[in-house]
N, C-alpha and C positions, 0 to 999 in steps of 0.2 A: 773845495768840491765835496759834495755829499752824494752818496748812492742811495736812492729810494727804491725799496722793493715793496710791491703791493701784495701782501700776504693773503692767501686764501686757505680755507680749511680742507677743501675737497677738490683740488685741482689736479687733473692727471698730468698736466704739463708744468714746466718751470714757471714760477711766479713772475709776472711782468715787473719791469723796473726801469729806471732811468737815472741819469746823472745830472746834477745841477752844478753849475759853476757860480760861485759866490759873487763874482763881478757882474755876470750877465743876468743872473736870476736872483738878485738880492732879496726881493720880497718873498719869493717862494722858498728860498733857503731859510729865512727867518720863520716862515710859517712852519716848515717841517721840523726845524730845531725846537720851536715852541711845542709842537706835538710830542716830540721825543721827551723833552724836559717834563711835560705834564705826565706822561706815562711813567717816567722814572720816579717822579715824586710820589705817585700813587702806588707804586710797586711795593709789595710786601715780601718779606723773606719766606721762602718755602720751608715748611716744617714736615715732619713725618706724618702728621695728621692730614696734610694735603695729599700725600701719596697713599695713605691708608685710612680713608675716612671711617671705616667700620671700627677702628680702634679709638675713636674720639670718646672722651669721657662724658 
Protein backbone atom coordinates (compact mmCIF):
# COMPACT_ATOMS: atom_id res chain seq x y z
CA UNK A 1 0.00 0.00 0.00
CA UNK A 2 1.09 3.54 -0.66
CA UNK A 3 -0.42 6.79 0.55
CA UNK A 4 -0.61 9.59 -2.04
CA UNK A 5 -1.02 13.19 -0.90
CA UNK A 6 -1.65 15.87 -3.48
CA UNK A 7 0.39 18.81 -2.18
CA UNK A 8 -0.60 22.40 -2.81
CA UNK A 9 1.22 25.58 -1.90
CA UNK A 10 -1.67 27.73 -0.71
CA UNK A 11 -4.41 25.49 0.57
CA UNK A 12 -6.30 26.60 3.68
CA UNK A 13 -7.38 22.99 4.22
CA UNK A 14 -5.59 19.70 4.56
CA UNK A 15 -4.16 18.43 1.27
CA UNK A 16 -6.27 15.74 -0.45
CA UNK A 17 -4.94 12.22 -0.50
CA UNK A 18 -5.77 8.59 -1.10
CA UNK A 19 -4.37 5.12 -0.52
CA UNK A 20 -3.54 2.63 -3.23
CA UNK A 21 -3.37 -1.13 -2.74
CA UNK A 22 -0.62 -2.76 -4.80
CA UNK A 23 -2.79 -5.74 -5.71
CA UNK A 24 -5.86 -3.77 -6.76
CA UNK A 25 -4.14 -0.71 -8.22
CA UNK A 26 -0.94 -2.19 -9.64
CA UNK A 27 -0.64 0.20 -12.60
CA UNK A 28 -1.29 3.31 -10.50
CA UNK A 29 1.19 2.16 -7.85
CA UNK A 30 3.85 1.72 -10.53
CA UNK A 31 3.03 5.17 -11.87
CA UNK A 32 3.38 6.94 -8.52
CA UNK A 33 6.47 4.95 -7.54
CA UNK A 34 8.02 6.04 -10.84
CA UNK A 35 7.10 9.66 -10.09
CA UNK A 36 8.72 9.42 -6.65
CA UNK A 37 11.85 7.76 -8.02
CA UNK A 38 12.21 10.50 -10.65
CA UNK A 39 11.94 13.22 -8.04
CA UNK A 40 14.40 11.43 -5.77
CA UNK A 41 16.95 11.08 -8.57
CA UNK A 42 16.61 14.78 -9.49
CA UNK A 43 16.89 15.96 -5.87
CA UNK A 44 19.92 17.89 -4.75
CA UNK A 45 21.39 18.35 -1.30
CA UNK A 46 20.34 21.58 0.39
CA UNK A 47 23.23 23.90 1.18
CA UNK A 48 23.56 27.11 3.18
CA UNK A 49 23.46 29.03 -0.11
CA UNK A 50 19.93 27.70 -0.68
CA UNK A 51 18.78 29.18 2.63
CA UNK A 52 20.83 32.37 2.40
CA UNK A 53 21.00 33.32 -1.32
CA UNK A 54 22.44 36.80 -0.56
CA UNK A 55 25.64 35.11 0.67
CA UNK A 56 26.33 33.44 -2.68
CA UNK A 57 29.74 34.28 -4.06
